[in-house]
C-alpha positions as CSV (number, residue, x, y, z in Angstrom):
1,M,-15.5,16.9,-12.4
2,E,-11.5,17.7,-12.9
3,L,-8.9,15.4,-10.4
4,I,-7.2,17.0,-8.3
5,R,-3.3,16.8,-9.3
6,A,-2.1,15.5,-6.2
7,H,1.4,15.0,-7.4
8,E,1.5,18.2,-9.1
9,I,1.1,19.9,-6.3
10,M,3.1,18.0,-3.8
11,L,6.1,18.9,-6.4
12,T,5.4,22.7,-6.0
13,H,3.7,23.9,-3.2
14,P,5.8,25.2,-0.7
15,K,3.7,23.3,2.0
16,H,5.0,20.0,0.7
17,Q,9.0,21.5,0.5
18,Q,11.7,18.9,1.7
19,L,13.1,20.7,4.9
20,P,17.0,20.9,5.5
21,C,18.6,17.4,6.1
22,A,22.2,16.0,5.6
23,P,23.2,15.5,2.1
24,E,23.4,12.0,2.9
25,Y,19.7,11.7,3.7
26,A,18.4,13.8,1.1
27,F,17.2,10.6,-0.8
28,G,16.0,9.1,2.2
29,A,16.6,7.5,5.4
30,A,16.7,3.8,6.2
31,Y,16.7,1.6,9.6
32,V,18.6,-1.5,9.6
33,A,18.3,-3.7,12.9
34,D,19.5,-1.6,15.2
35,H,20.9,2.0,13.5
36,F,20.0,4.5,11.1
37,C,21.5,4.9,7.9
38,P,20.9,6.8,4.6
39,V,18.5,4.4,2.5
40,F,21.3,3.6,-0.3
41,E,23.5,2.5,2.4
42,A,20.9,0.1,3.8
43,S,21.7,-3.4,3.4
44,I,20.4,-7.3,4.8
45,P,22.5,-10.0,5.7
46,F,22.5,-12.8,2.7
47,Y,20.8,-15.5,5.0
48,D,18.4,-13.1,6.4
49,A,15.1,-15.4,5.5
50,G,13.1,-12.3,4.5
51,F,15.9,-12.3,1.7
52,F,16.2,-16.5,1.4
53,H,12.5,-17.2,1.5
54,A,10.3,-14.1,1.0
55,D,9.3,-14.6,4.9
56,A,7.9,-11.4,6.3
57,V,5.3,-9.3,6.8
58,Y,5.7,-5.6,6.2
59,D,3.2,-1.9,6.0
60,V,3.6,1.4,4.1
61,V,2.1,4.4,5.6
62,S,2.3,7.6,3.9
63,V,3.0,11.3,5.1
64,S,1.8,14.3,3.1
65,R,2.3,18.0,4.6
66,G,4.2,16.6,7.1
67,M,1.5,14.5,8.6
68,F,1.3,10.7,8.8
69,F,-2.2,9.1,8.0
70,R,-3.8,6.8,9.9
71,L,-0.6,6.0,11.6
72,E,-1.8,3.9,14.1
73,E,-4.1,1.8,12.3
74,H,-1.3,1.0,10.1
75,Q,0.8,0.0,13.4
76,A,-2.2,-2.1,14.3
77,R,-2.4,-4.0,11.6
78,F,1.1,-4.6,11.1
79,A,1.1,-6.2,14.4
80,K,-1.6,-8.6,13.6
81,A,0.2,-9.6,10.5
82,C,3.6,-10.3,12.9
83,D,1.2,-12.5,15.3
84,T,-0.2,-14.2,12.0
85,I,3.1,-15.6,10.5
86,R,4.8,-15.9,14.3
87,V,7.3,-13.5,14.2
88,K,8.1,-11.4,17.0
89,N,8.6,-7.4,16.4
90,P,12.1,-6.4,18.3
91,F,10.4,-2.8,19.2
92,T,7.0,-1.8,21.0
93,R,4.7,-0.1,19.3
94,E,6.1,3.2,20.7
95,Q,9.6,2.1,19.6
96,E,8.4,1.5,16.3
97,A,6.4,5.0,16.1
98,A,9.8,6.6,17.0
99,I,11.6,4.8,14.4
100,L,9.1,5.8,11.8
101,H,8.9,9.2,12.7
102,E,13.1,9.8,12.7
103,M,13.7,8.4,9.1
104,V,11.3,11.1,7.7
105,A,12.6,13.6,10.4
106,R,16.2,12.7,9.2
107,A,15.3,13.1,5.4
108,G,13.7,16.0,6.1
109,L,10.5,14.5,4.1
110,R,7.0,16.4,4.2
111,D,5.5,14.1,1.8
112,A,7.0,10.7,2.2
113,Y,6.9,6.9,1.8
114,V,7.3,4.9,5.0
115,W,7.7,1.3,4.7
116,W,9.0,-1.2,7.1
117,T,9.5,-5.3,7.7
118,V,10.1,-7.6,10.6
119,T,11.5,-10.5,8.7
120,R,12.1,-14.2,10.1
121,G,15.5,-13.1,9.6
122,M,18.5,-15.4,10.6
123,P,17.6,-18.8,10.8
124,P,19.1,-21.0,13.8
125,M,21.9,-23.0,13.0
126,G,21.3,-26.0,15.4
127,R,19.9,-29.4,14.6
128,N,16.1,-29.6,13.9
129,E,15.6,-26.0,15.3
130,M,13.7,-25.0,12.2
131,V,10.5,-25.7,13.4
132,H,10.6,-23.6,16.1
133,P,9.2,-20.3,15.3
134,E,11.0,-18.7,18.5
135,K,14.2,-20.1,17.7
136,F,14.9,-17.4,14.6
137,E,16.5,-14.2,15.6
138,N,13.7,-11.7,13.6
139,R,14.7,-8.1,12.5
140,F,13.5,-5.2,11.8
141,Y,14.2,-3.1,8.9
142,G,12.5,0.3,7.6
143,M,12.8,3.2,5.0
144,A,11.5,6.1,4.5
145,V,11.8,8.0,1.0
146,P,10.0,10.8,-0.9
147,F,6.4,10.0,-1.6
148,I,5.8,7.5,-4.9
149,F,2.6,7.7,-6.8
150,M,1.9,4.0,-8.5
151,F,0.6,6.5,-11.4
152,D,0.9,9.9,-12.2
153,D,-1.6,12.8,-12.5
154,D,-2.6,12.3,-16.3
155,Q,-2.9,8.7,-15.4
156,R,-5.5,8.9,-12.8
157,A,-7.2,11.7,-14.7
158,C,-8.1,9.4,-17.7
159,G,-8.1,6.2,-15.9
160,V,-6.0,3.3,-15.8
161,D,-6.5,0.0,-18.4
162,L,-7.4,-2.7,-16.2
163,I,-7.0,-6.8,-17.1
164,V,-8.4,-9.5,-15.0
165,S,-5.7,-12.2,-15.3
166,R,-6.3,-15.3,-17.2
167,N,-3.5,-17.4,-16.3
168,H,-2.7,-16.7,-12.3
169,I,-5.1,-16.6,-9.1
170,R,-4.4,-15.3,-6.0
171,I,-2.5,-17.5,-3.6
172,P,-5.2,-19.0,-1.2
173,S,-6.0,-17.5,1.8
174,R,-5.5,-21.2,3.3
175,S,-1.6,-21.1,2.1
176,V,-1.0,-17.2,3.2
177,D,-3.4,-15.2,5.1
178,P,-3.7,-12.1,2.7
179,R,-4.5,-9.9,5.8
180,A,-1.0,-10.4,6.4
181,K,0.9,-7.9,4.1
182,N,3.7,-10.0,3.0
183,F,6.6,-10.3,0.5
184,H,4.7,-13.1,-1.5
185,W,4.2,-10.7,-4.6
186,L,4.9,-13.6,-7.7
187,D,1.3,-14.1,-8.6
188,M,0.6,-10.4,-8.7
189,Q,4.0,-9.8,-10.5
190,L,3.3,-12.6,-13.3
191,A,-0.1,-11.0,-13.5
192,L,1.4,-7.4,-14.1
193,F,3.4,-9.4,-16.7
194,E,0.5,-10.7,-18.6
195,A,-1.3,-7.4,-18.4
196,G,1.7,-5.7,-20.3
197,K,1.5,-8.6,-23.1
198,R,-2.4,-7.8,-23.1
199,G,-1.9,-4.0,-23.3
200,G,-3.0,-3.5,-20.1
201,E,-1.2,-1.1,-17.3
202,W,-2.4,-3.1,-14.2
203,A,-3.7,-6.4,-13.6
204,V,-6.2,-8.1,-11.0
205,L,-6.5,-11.4,-9.7
206,T,-9.2,-13.8,-8.6
207,D,-9.6,-16.4,-6.4
208,A,-10.3,-20.3,-8.2
209,D,-13.8,-19.5,-8.7
210,G,-13.8,-16.3,-10.6
211,F,-14.6,-14.5,-7.6
212,L,-12.5,-10.9,-7.4
213,A,-9.6,-10.9,-4.9
214,E,-7.1,-8.0,-5.1
215,A,-5.4,-6.4,-7.9
216,T,-1.7,-6.0,-7.6
217,G,-0.5,-4.1,-4.7
218,A,-4.1,-2.6,-4.4
219,N,-7.7,-3.5,-3.2
220,I,-10.7,-3.4,-6.0
221,F,-13.8,-1.4,-6.0
222,A,-16.7,-1.3,-8.3
223,V,-19.7,0.8,-8.6
224,I,-22.3,-1.6,-9.5
225,Q,-26.1,-0.4,-8.9
226,D,-25.0,3.0,-7.3
227,E,-23.6,1.3,-4.7
228,V,-19.6,0.9,-4.2
229,V,-18.4,-2.6,-3.6
230,T,-15.2,-4.4,-2.9
231,P,-14.5,-8.0,-2.4
232,D,-14.8,-9.1,1.8
233,A,-12.3,-11.8,1.1
234,G,-9.2,-13.0,-0.6
235,C,-7.4,-9.6,-0.1
236,L,-5.5,-7.4,2.4
237,E,-8.0,-5.2,4.6
238,G,-6.4,-1.9,3.2
239,I,-6.3,1.1,5.4
240,T,-7.3,3.2,2.1
241,R,-9.8,0.7,1.6
242,R,-11.2,1.7,5.0
243,S,-11.2,5.2,4.2
244,V,-13.3,4.7,1.2
245,F,-15.9,3.5,3.6
246,D,-15.6,6.8,5.3
247,L,-15.6,8.7,2.5
248,C,-18.7,7.1,0.8
249,E,-20.6,7.5,4.4
250,E,-20.0,11.3,4.2
251,L,-21.1,11.8,0.7
252,G,-24.2,9.6,1.2
253,I,-23.0,6.8,-1.1
254,P,-24.0,3.1,-0.2
255,S,-21.0,1.4,0.1
256,S,-20.1,-2.8,1.3
257,A,-18.1,-5.3,1.2
258,R,-19.4,-8.4,-0.7
259,K,-18.2,-11.4,-3.0
260,I,-18.0,-9.8,-6.7
261,H,-17.5,-12.1,-9.8
262,A,-15.3,-11.1,-12.2
263,D,-17.9,-10.7,-15.1
264,E,-19.5,-8.1,-12.8
265,L,-16.7,-6.0,-12.6
266,R,-16.8,-6.0,-16.9
267,T,-19.9,-4.4,-16.5
268,A,-19.5,-2.1,-13.5
269,D,-20.9,1.8,-14.0
270,E,-17.2,2.6,-12.3
271,V,-13.9,0.5,-11.0
272,F,-11.4,2.3,-9.1
273,M,-8.0,0.6,-7.3
274,T,-6.9,1.8,-3.6
275,T,-3.4,1.8,-2.2
276,T,-1.3,3.8,0.0
277,A,1.0,4.6,-2.9
278,G,-1.6,5.6,-5.2
279,S,-4.7,7.0,-3.1
280,I,-7.4,6.3,-5.2
281,M,-7.2,5.5,-8.9
282,P,-9.7,5.3,-11.3
283,V,-9.9,2.6,-13.7
284,R,-11.4,3.7,-17.8
285,S,-10.8,0.0,-19.1
286,V,-11.2,-3.6,-18.1
287,D,-10.1,-6.0,-20.4
288,G,-9.8,-3.6,-23.2
289,K,-13.4,-2.5,-22.4
290,P,-14.2,1.0,-21.1
291,V,-15.7,1.2,-18.1
292,C,-17.5,4.9,-18.7
293,E,-19.4,5.7,-21.8
294,H,-17.3,9.0,-22.1
295,G,-14.0,6.7,-21.7
296,G,-12.6,8.2,-18.7
297,A,-12.5,8.1,-15.1
298,G,-15.8,7.9,-13.6
299,E,-17.5,10.5,-11.6
300,I,-17.9,8.7,-8.1
301,S,-14.2,7.7,-8.8
302,V,-12.9,11.2,-9.1
303,R,-15.4,12.7,-6.4
304,L,-13.8,10.0,-3.9
305,H,-10.4,10.9,-5.0
306,N,-10.6,14.5,-4.4
307,L,-12.2,14.4,-1.4
308,Y,-9.7,12.0,-0.1
309,W,-6.9,14.9,-0.7
310,E,-8.8,17.6,0.5
311,K,-9.7,16.0,3.9
312,R,-5.8,14.6,4.3
313,W,-4.5,17.9,3.7
314,S,-6.6,19.6,6.3
315,G,-5.3,16.7,9.1
316,W,-7.9,13.8,8.4
317,H,-6.2,11.2,10.8
318,G,-3.4,13.1,10.8
319,T,-0.3,12.7,13.1
320,P,2.2,15.3,12.4
321,V,5.7,14.0,12.3
322,K,8.5,15.0,15.2
323,Y,10.9,16.8,13.1
324,E,12.5,18.3,16.4
325,P,16.2,16.8,16.6
326,M,16.6,13.5,17.6
327,G,19.6,11.7,18.7
328,N,21.7,9.4,16.5
């Protein structure tokens, strides 16, 4: 089975063509605290704790063929993340959605990577007030830019070369809850550099006991004894991860979330990763060893990838972008 070349289709199919927009918004739109602006003009105050201390939560939703994918679920996850780290979104759920719609509309994007965050914001200047979360001025930022693929069509068709990090573990959940999508990426970034040194293209981290947590910016899946499995803890509860469970049910493939030791990944029948910026990404090797006998992407991985895009482009869990003219 051939993998649907989603990136190529987005670049060439008329249903993905960018709509007319003001020239300054051609590369994307942003929202900074209280106003819209072209993405290249967006900035944050130096003292914002989101920059200063990586103190923020964020989310990413994708748009394709003019439709947000599972927008309400992304917003619900983001709201929980704000509660987890004790920041208050300055906007209601409805206002937040309106900002996301308008960023996409201003740039005329039919396929978009839509990112937004609430940072801890500006710190209080009074004595002994840093211990009170309500004293901070929490701030909202967002951007909508052309859709970003973590791996291109050729990489996804042949599969990604993955390594299990030996030098780094995922930040423990008791330190930072991974279910709140946050700015703490140093463990994952260092694992990526390790992958580069070891001839890999991407990295997956484990916990301190060698059980899989998550890949850099992605959930990890394995096909073991005809069942699709993914870690049940130590990872973000990804929206694309949730979609895989739905797709498996439709295809009649058993699936579950459970503890998975790294050794199981190395001997799995298939391996793939999932993320908003990459959809379903087959893996061809783990620690230099081919996963499948033919040395490429696994059949189940490709079936799930193709069904994902077929259903998305038919409107599955889609919310049409409001492209009508909006206010300034």
